[in-house]
C-alpha positions as CSV (number, residue, x, y, z in Angstrom):
1,M,2.6,-20.3,9.4
2,K,-0.7,-19.9,7.7
3,I,-2.5,-16.5,7.5
4,G,-6.2,-16.7,6.9
5,A,-7.8,-14.7,4.1
6,Q,-9.7,-12.4,6.5
7,L,-6.5,-11.6,8.4
8,A,-4.8,-10.9,5.1
9,V,-7.5,-8.4,4.3
10,W,-6.8,-6.4,7.5
11,L,-3.1,-6.7,7.2
12,C,-3.2,-5.4,3.6
13,A,-5.4,-2.6,4.6
14,A,-3.1,-1.6,7.4
15,F,0.0,-1.8,5.2
16,C,-1.8,0.2,2.5
17,L,-2.6,3.0,5.0
18,I,0.9,3.1,6.2
19,C,2.3,3.3,2.7
20,L,-0.2,6.0,1.8
21,G,0.9,8.0,4.8
22,G,4.5,7.8,3.7
23,A,3.6,8.8,0.2
24,I,1.6,11.8,1.3
25,T,4.3,12.8,3.7
26,A,6.9,12.7,1.0
27,L,4.7,14.6,-1.4
28,S,3.7,17.3,1.0
29,G,7.3,17.9,2.2
30,A,8.9,17.9,-1.3
31,P,8.2,21.5,-2.3
32,S,10.0,22.9,0.7
33,I,13.3,21.1,-0.1
34,P,15.7,23.6,-1.6
35,D,18.0,21.1,-3.3
36,A,16.6,19.8,-6.6
37,L,18.2,16.4,-6.3
38,E,16.8,15.8,-2.9
39,R,13.4,17.1,-4.0
40,E,13.4,14.6,-7.0
41,A,14.4,11.8,-4.6
42,S,11.5,12.7,-2.4
43,Y,9.1,12.4,-5.4
44,G,10.7,9.1,-6.2
45,Y,10.1,7.9,-2.6
46,A,6.5,9.1,-2.8
47,A,6.0,7.2,-6.1
48,F,7.5,4.0,-4.6
49,Y,5.3,4.2,-1.5
50,G,2.3,4.9,-3.7
51,F,3.1,1.8,-5.8
52,L,3.4,-0.3,-2.6
53,A,0.0,1.1,-1.5
54,V,-1.6,0.0,-4.8
55,V,-0.1,-3.4,-4.6
56,A,-1.3,-3.8,-1.0
57,A,-4.8,-2.7,-2.0
58,V,-4.9,-5.2,-4.9
59,F,-3.8,-8.1,-2.7
60,G,-6.3,-7.0,-0.1
61,V,-9.1,-7.1,-2.6
62,L,-8.0,-10.5,-3.8
63,S,-7.9,-11.7,-0.2
64,W,-11.4,-10.3,0.4
65,M,-12.6,-12.1,-2.7
66,I,-11.0,-15.4,-1.5
67,A,-12.6,-14.9,2.0
68,K,-16.1,-14.4,0.4
69,G,-15.6,-17.5,-1.8
70,K,-15.6,-15.7,-5.2
71,F,-12.9,-18.0,-6.6
72,G,-14.5,-21.3,-5.5
73,A,-15.8,-22.9,-2.4
74,V,-14.3,-21.9,1.0
75,E,-13.0,-25.0,2.8
């Protein structure tokens, strides 16, 4: 199965937004957790989802550059 560059841009954007939502949810709920270990785990989940959002954004930008022909001629 082949995914076009333009479709990859939109899929990366959607995945990035989902990951950012998970990270914000984990960060906003962490201060209300009374147990220190669970609070630290929540911060870890937020960092992981933030990392995934950054990776999705980078691949989205690369896909956008491929779609615009920045790396060579589009066939």
